KOLKESE-198717 format. One record per atom (N, C-alpha, C): residue number from 1; x, y, z; residue in one letter. Coordinates in steps of 0.1 Angstrom, whole numbers, plus 2048, in hexadecimal, padded with zeros to 3 digits. Atoms other than C-alpha are relative to their C-alpha. Layout:
N
<rec k="NUM" u="X" v="Y" w="Z" r="A"/>
...
END
This chain:
86
<rec k="1" u="7F9" v="80A" w="808" r="M"/>
<rec k="1" u="3FB" v="B7D" w="442" r="M"/>
<rec k="1" u="7F6" v="7F9" w="7F7" r="M"/>
<rec k="2" u="809" v="806" w="80A" r="S"/>
<rec k="2" u="3EB" v="B6F" w="423" r="S"/>
<rec k="2" u="801" v="7F0" w="800" r="S"/>
<rec k="3" u="800" v="80F" w="801" r="E"/>
<rec k="3" u="3E1" v="B4A" w="420" r="E"/>
<rec k="3" u="805" v="7FC" w="7F2" r="E"/>
<rec k="4" u="7FA" v="805" w="80C" r="T"/>
<rec k="4" u="3F5" v="B37" w="406" r="T"/>
<rec k="4" u="7F5" v="7F7" w="7F9" r="T"/>
<rec k="5" u="80A" v="808" w="807" r="P"/>
<rec k="5" u="3E0" v="B25" w="3EB" r="P"/>
<rec k="5" u="800" v="7F1" w="805" r="P"/>
<rec k="6" u="800" v="80E" w="7FB" r="E"/>
<rec k="6" u="3EC" v="B03" w="3F8" r="E"/>
<rec k="6" u="7F9" v="7FF" w="80E" r="E"/>
<rec k="7" u="807" v="801" w="7F2" r="N"/>
<rec k="7" u="3E1" v="B0B" w="41C" r="N"/>
<rec k="7" u="7F1" v="803" w="7FE" r="N"/>
<rec k="8" u="80E" v="7FE" w="802" r="R"/>
<rec k="8" u="3C0" v="B18" w="40F" r="R"/>
<rec k="8" u="7F9" v="7F3" w="7FC" r="R"/>
<rec k="9" u="806" v="80C" w="804" r="I"/>
<rec k="9" u="3B9" v="AF8" w="3FD" r="I"/>
<rec k="9" u="7FF" v="7F6" w="80B" r="I"/>
<rec k="10" u="800" v="809" w="7F4" r="K"/>
<rec k="10" u="3C3" v="AE4" w="41C" r="K"/>
<rec k="10" u="7F5" v="804" w="80A" r="K"/>
<rec k="11" u="80A" v="7FB" w="7F6" r="R"/>
<rec k="11" u="3AC" v="AF9" w="432" r="R"/>
<rec k="11" u="7F2" v="7FD" w="7FA" r="R"/>
<rec k="12" u="80D" v="803" w="805" r="L"/>
<rec k="12" u="38F" v="AF5" w="41A" r="L"/>
<rec k="12" u="7FD" v="7F1" w="800" r="L"/>
<rec k="13" u="802" v="80E" w="7FF" r="K"/>
<rec k="13" u="394" v="AD0" w="418" r="K"/>
<rec k="13" u="7FC" v="7FB" w="80E" r="K"/>
<rec k="14" u="803" v="803" w="7F2" r="M"/>
<rec k="14" u="394" v="ACE" w="43E" r="M"/>
<rec k="14" u="7F2" v="804" w="804" r="M"/>
<rec k="15" u="80E" v="7FB" w="7FD" r="R"/>
<rec k="15" u="374" v="AE3" w="440" r="R"/>
<rec k="15" u="7F6" v="7F8" w="7F9" r="R"/>
<rec k="16" u="809" v="809" w="807" r="S"/>
<rec k="16" u="364" v="ACC" w="427" r="S"/>
<rec k="16" u="7FE" v="7F3" w="807" r="S"/>
<rec k="17" u="800" v="80D" w="7F9" r="M"/>
<rec k="17" u="36C" v="AAE" w="43C" r="M"/>
<rec k="17" u="7F9" v="801" w="80E" r="M"/>
<rec k="18" u="805" v="7FE" w="7F2" r="R"/>
<rec k="18" u="361" v="ABD" w="45E" r="R"/>
<rec k="18" u="7F3" v="808" w="800" r="R"/>
<rec k="19" u="80D" v="7F9" w="800" r="R"/>
<rec k="19" u="33D" v="AC6" w="459" r="R"/>
<rec k="19" u="7F7" v="7FB" w="80C" r="R"/>
<rec k="20" u="809" v="804" w="7F5" r="G"/>
<rec k="20" u="31F" v="AC2" w="470" r="G"/>
<rec k="20" u="7F8" v="7F4" w="7FE" r="G"/>
<rec k="21" u="808" v="80B" w="804" r="I"/>
<rec k="21" u="30E" v="AA7" w="45D" r="I"/>
<rec k="21" u="80A" v="7F6" w="7F8" r="I"/>
<rec k="22" u="7F7" v="80A" w="806" r="K"/>
<rec k="22" u="320" v="A87" w="453" r="K"/>
<rec k="22" u="7FF" v="7FE" w="7F1" r="K"/>
<rec k="23" u="803" v="800" w="80E" r="E"/>
<rec k="23" u="310" v="A86" w="431" r="E"/>
<rec k="23" u="808" v="80B" w="7F9" r="E"/>
<rec k="24" u="7F9" v="7F5" w="807" r="M"/>
<rec k="24" u="31E" v="AA8" w="429" r="M"/>
<rec k="24" u="810" v="7FE" w="801" r="M"/>
<rec k="25" u="7F1" v="803" w="7FE" r="D"/>
<rec k="25" u="341" v="A9D" w="437" r="D"/>
<rec k="25" u="804" v="7F8" w="7F3" r="D"/>
<rec k="26" u="7FC" v="809" w="80B" r="L"/>
<rec k="26" u="341" v="A81" w="41D" r="L"/>
<rec k="26" u="7FF" v="806" w="7F2" r="L"/>
<rec k="27" u="803" v="7FA" w="80D" r="I"/>
<rec k="27" u="332" v="A95" w="400" r="I"/>
<rec k="27" u="80B" v="80B" w="7FD" r="I"/>
<rec k="28" u="7F7" v="7F5" w="803" r="L"/>
<rec k="28" u="348" v="AB4" w="404" r="L"/>
<rec k="28" u="80F" v="7FC" w="801" r="L"/>
<rec k="29" u="7F2" v="804" w="800" r="S"/>
<rec k="29" u="368" v="AA2" w="40D" r="S"/>
<rec k="29" u="804" v="7F9" w="7F3" r="S"/>
<rec k="30" u="7FD" v="806" w="80D" r="A"/>
<rec k="30" u="366" v="A8D" w="3EE" r="A"/>
<rec k="30" u="801" v="80A" w="7F5" r="A"/>
<rec k="31" u="800" v="7F6" w="80A" r="Y"/>
<rec k="31" u="35E" v="AAB" w="3D9" r="Y"/>
<rec k="31" u="80D" v="809" w="801" r="Y"/>
<rec k="32" u="7F4" v="7F8" w="7FE" r="A"/>
<rec k="32" u="37A" v="AC0" w="3E8" r="A"/>
<rec k="32" u="80C" v="7F9" w="7FC" r="A"/>
<rec k="33" u="7F4" v="807" w="803" r="G"/>
<rec k="33" u="393" v="AA5" w="3E4" r="G"/>
<rec k="33" u="802" v="7FE" w="7F1" r="G"/>
<rec k="34" u="7FF" v="801" w="80E" r="D"/>
<rec k="34" u="38B" v="AA1" w="3BF" r="D"/>
<rec k="34" u="800" v="80D" w="7F8" r="D"/>
<rec k="35" u="802" v="7F4" w="808" r="R"/>
<rec k="35" u="384" v="AC5" w="3B5" r="R"/>
<rec k="35" u="808" v="80C" w="804" r="R"/>
<rec k="36" u="7FA" v="7F4" w="7FC" r="L"/>
<rec k="36" u="395" v="ADF" w="3CA" r="L"/>
<rec k="36" u="80D" v="804" w="7F9" r="L"/>
<rec k="37" u="7F3" v="7FD" w="806" r="D"/>
<rec k="37" u="3B8" v="ADC" w="3BB" r="D"/>
<rec k="37" u="7FF" v="806" w="7F2" r="D"/>
<rec k="38" u="802" v="7FB" w="80D" r="G"/>
<rec k="38" u="3AA" v="AE4" w="399" r="G"/>
<rec k="38" u="7F7" v="80C" w="7FE" r="G"/>
<rec k="39" u="80A" v="7F5" w="800" r="M"/>
<rec k="39" u="393" v="B01" w="3A2" r="M"/>
<rec k="39" u="808" v="80D" w="7FE" r="M"/>
<rec k="40" u="7FB" v="7F2" w="801" r="S"/>
<rec k="40" u="399" v="B25" w="398" r="S"/>
<rec k="40" u="7FF" v="807" w="80D" r="S"/>
<rec k="41" u="801" v="7F8" w="7F4" r="E"/>
<rec k="41" u="39D" v="B40" w="3B2" r="E"/>
<rec k="41" u="7F1" v="804" w="803" r="E"/>
<rec k="42" u="80E" v="7FC" w="7FF" r="A"/>
<rec k="42" u="379" v="B4B" w="3AC" r="A"/>
<rec k="42" u="7F7" v="7F4" w="805" r="A"/>
<rec k="43" u="807" v="80C" w="7FB" r="Q"/>
<rec k="43" u="36C" v="B27" w="3B1" r="Q"/>
<rec k="43" u="804" v="7FD" w="80E" r="Q"/>
<rec k="44" u="7FC" v="803" w="7F2" r="I"/>
<rec k="44" u="380" v="B23" w="3D1" r="I"/>
<rec k="44" u="7FA" v="80A" w="809" r="I"/>
<rec k="45" u="807" v="7F5" w="7F7" r="V"/>
<rec k="45" u="372" v="B44" w="3DF" r="V"/>
<rec k="45" u="7F1" v="7FC" w="802" r="V"/>
<rec k="46" u="80E" v="804" w="7FF" r="K"/>
<rec k="46" u="34F" v="B37" w="3D7" r="K"/>
<rec k="46" u="7FE" v="7F4" w="809" r="K"/>
<rec k="47" u="800" v="80C" w="7F7" r="Y"/>
<rec k="47" u="356" v="B15" w="3E7" r="Y"/>
<rec k="47" u="802" v="803" w="80E" r="Y"/>
<rec k="48" u="7FD" v="7FB" w="7F2" r="D"/>
<rec k="48" u="364" v="B26" w="406" r="D"/>
<rec k="48" u="7F3" v="806" w="806" r="D"/>
<rec k="49" u="80C" v="7FA" w="7FC" r="A"/>
<rec k="49" u="344" v="B3A" w="408" r="A"/>
<rec k="49" u="7F5" v="7F6" w="803" r="A"/>
<rec k="50" u="809" v="80B" w="7FE" r="L"/>
<rec k="50" u="32F" v="B1B" w="404" r="L"/>
<rec k="50" u="802" v="7F9" w="80D" r="L"/>
<rec k="51" u="7FD" v="808" w="7F4" r="L"/>
<rec k="51" u="340" v="B0A" w="421" r="L"/>
<rec k="51" u="7FB" v="808" w="80D" r="L"/>
<rec k="52" u="806" v="7F8" w="7F4" r="S"/>
<rec k="52" u="332" v="B26" w="438" r="S"/>
<rec k="52" u="7F1" v="7FE" w="801" r="S"/>
<rec k="53" u="80E" v="803" w="800" r="E"/>
<rec k="53" u="30F" v="B1B" w="430" r="E"/>
<rec k="53" u="7FD" v="7F5" w="80A" r="E"/>
<rec k="54" u="805" v="80A" w="7F7" r="N"/>
<rec k="54" u="2FA" v="B06" w="448" r="N"/>
<rec k="54" u="800" v="7F2" w="7F9" r="N"/>
<rec k="55" u="7FF" v="80E" w="806" r="D"/>
<rec k="55" u="2FF" v="AE0" w="443" r="D"/>
<rec k="55" u="7F2" v="7FB" w="7FC" r="D"/>
<rec k="56" u="80E" v="805" w="803" r="Q"/>
<rec k="56" u="2D9" v="ADA" w="444" r="Q"/>
<rec k="56" u="7FC" v="806" w="7F2" r="Q"/>
<rec k="57" u="803" v="7F9" w="80D" r="D"/>
<rec k="57" u="2D5" v="AF3" w="427" r="D"/>
<rec k="57" u="808" v="7F9" w="7F5" r="D"/>
<rec k="58" u="7F7" v="807" w="80A" r="L"/>
<rec k="58" u="2F3" v="AE4" w="414" r="L"/>
<rec k="58" u="7FB" v="7F3" w="7FC" r="L"/>
<rec k="59" u="805" v="80E" w="803" r="Y"/>
<rec k="59" u="2E5" v="AC1" w="417" r="Y"/>
<rec k="59" u="7F4" v="801" w="7F7" r="Y"/>
<rec k="60" u="80C" v="7FE" w="807" r="Q"/>
<rec k="60" u="2C3" v="ACC" w="40A" r="Q"/>
<rec k="60" u="803" v="805" w="7F1" r="Q"/>
<rec k="61" u="7FC" v="7FB" w="80D" r="W"/>
<rec k="61" u="2D3" v="ADF" w="3ED" r="W"/>
<rec k="61" u="806" v="7F5" w="7F7" r="W"/>
<rec k="62" u="7F8" v="80A" w="807" r="V"/>
<rec k="62" u="2EB" v="AC3" w="3E3" r="V"/>
<rec k="62" u="7F7" v="7F4" w="7FC" r="V"/>
<rec k="63" u="808" v="80B" w="803" r="T"/>
<rec k="63" u="2D0" v="AA8" w="3E4" r="T"/>
<rec k="63" u="7F3" v="804" w="7F8" r="T"/>
<rec k="64" u="80B" v="7FB" w="808" r="G"/>
<rec k="64" u="2B7" v="ABE" w="3D1" r="G"/>
<rec k="64" u="7F3" v="801" w="807" r="G"/>
<rec k="65" u="80C" v="7FE" w="7F8" r="Q"/>
<rec k="65" u="29E" v="AC1" w="3ED" r="Q"/>
<rec k="65" u="7FB" v="80E" w="800" r="Q"/>
<rec k="66" u="803" v="7F2" w="801" r="C"/>
<rec k="66" u="2A0" v="AE7" w="3EB" r="C"/>
<rec k="66" u="809" v="806" w="7F5" r="C"/>
<rec k="67" u="7F8" v="7F9" w="809" r="A"/>
<rec k="67" u="2AD" v="AFF" w="3D1" r="A"/>
<rec k="67" u="80B" v="808" w="807" r="A"/>
<rec k="68" u="7F6" v="7F8" w="7FA" r="P"/>
<rec k="68" u="2CE" v="B0F" w="3DA" r="P"/>
<rec k="68" u="7FF" v="80E" w="7FC" r="P"/>
<rec k="69" u="7FF" v="7F2" w="804" r="P"/>
<rec k="69" u="2D4" v="B34" w="3D9" r="P"/>
<rec k="69" u="807" v="801" w="7F2" r="P"/>
<rec k="70" u="7FB" v="7FF" w="80D" r="A"/>
<rec k="70" u="2DC" v="B40" w="3B6" r="A"/>
<rec k="70" u="80F" v="801" w="800" r="A"/>
<rec k="71" u="7F1" v="7FE" w="800" r="E"/>
<rec k="71" u="300" v="B49" w="3C0" r="E"/>
<rec k="71" u="807" v="7F3" w="801" r="E"/>
<rec k="72" u="7F9" v="80D" w="7FF" r="F"/>
<rec k="72" u="307" v="B24" w="3C8" r="F"/>
<rec k="72" u="7FA" v="7F6" w="7F7" r="F"/>
<rec k="73" u="807" v="80A" w="808" r="S"/>
<rec k="73" u="2F1" v="B13" w="3AE" r="S"/>
<rec k="73" u="809" v="7F7" w="7F8" r="S"/>
<rec k="74" u="7F7" v="808" w="809" r="S"/>
<rec k="74" u="30D" v="B08" w="396" r="S"/>
<rec k="74" u="809" v="7F8" w="809" r="S"/>
<rec k="75" u="7F7" v="807" w="7F7" r="L"/>
<rec k="75" u="324" v="AFE" w="3B3" r="L"/>
<rec k="75" u="7F9" v="7F4" w="806" r="L"/>
<rec k="76" u="808" v="80A" w="7FA" r="I"/>
<rec k="76" u="308" v="AEA" w="3C4" r="I"/>
<rec k="76" u="7FD" v="7F5" w="7F5" r="I"/>
<rec k="77" u="802" v="80A" w="80B" r="S"/>
<rec k="77" u="300" v="AD9" w="3A2" r="S"/>
<rec k="77" u="80C" v="7F8" w="7FE" r="S"/>
<rec k="78" u="7F4" v="808" w="802" r="D"/>
<rec k="78" u="324" v="ACF" w="39E" r="D"/>
<rec k="78" u="803" v="7F6" w="80C" r="D"/>
<rec k="79" u="7FE" v="809" w="7F4" r="I"/>
<rec k="79" u="326" v="AC1" w="3C2" r="I"/>
<rec k="79" u="7F6" v="7F5" w="7FF" r="I"/>
<rec k="80" u="80A" v="80B" w="801" r="S"/>
<rec k="80" u="305" v="AAE" w="3BC" r="S"/>
<rec k="80" u="804" v="7F6" w="7F6" r="S"/>
<rec k="81" u="7FC" v="809" w="80B" r="D"/>
<rec k="81" u="311" v="AA0" w="39B" r="D"/>
<rec k="81" u="80C" v="7F7" w="805" r="D"/>
<rec k="82" u="7F5" v="808" w="7FB" r="H"/>
<rec k="82" u="332" v="A95" w="3AC" r="H"/>
<rec k="82" u="7FC" v="7F6" w="80A" r="H"/>
<rec k="83" u="804" v="809" w="7F5" r="A"/>
<rec k="83" u="320" v="A85" w="3C9" r="A"/>
<rec k="83" u="7F6" v="7F6" w="7FB" r="A"/>
<rec k="84" u="80A" v="808" w="806" r="G"/>
<rec k="84" u="306" v="A75" w="3B2" r="G"/>
<rec k="84" u="7F3" v="800" w="808" r="G"/>
<rec k="85" u="80C" v="7FF" w="7F8" r="T"/>
<rec k="85" u="2E9" v="A82" w="3C7" r="T"/>
<rec k="85" u="7F4" v="804" w="7F8" r="T"/>
<rec k="86" u="80C" v="7FD" w="809" r="K"/>
<rec k="86" u="2D3" v="A8C" w="3AA" r="K"/>
<rec k="86" u="7FE" v="7F6" w="7F6" r="K"/>
END
């Protein structure tokens, strides 16, 4: 059975809120709440993949402590801009 677009958005918003690090909970839940509904299918697929990454790595990428992998660089830049971390 295929996931409906509405259920997928809900699932991604929940995964954005329930991270391992509180800072990432706050950053990603705010980003997901503001951006997911307007994303293209390709952007949603990329965001879904990003959520599988380790929170320690995500935090360092979003805060500019380490460079993200090229596949996530534009998404991480958008998240960082949204969170005001740079």
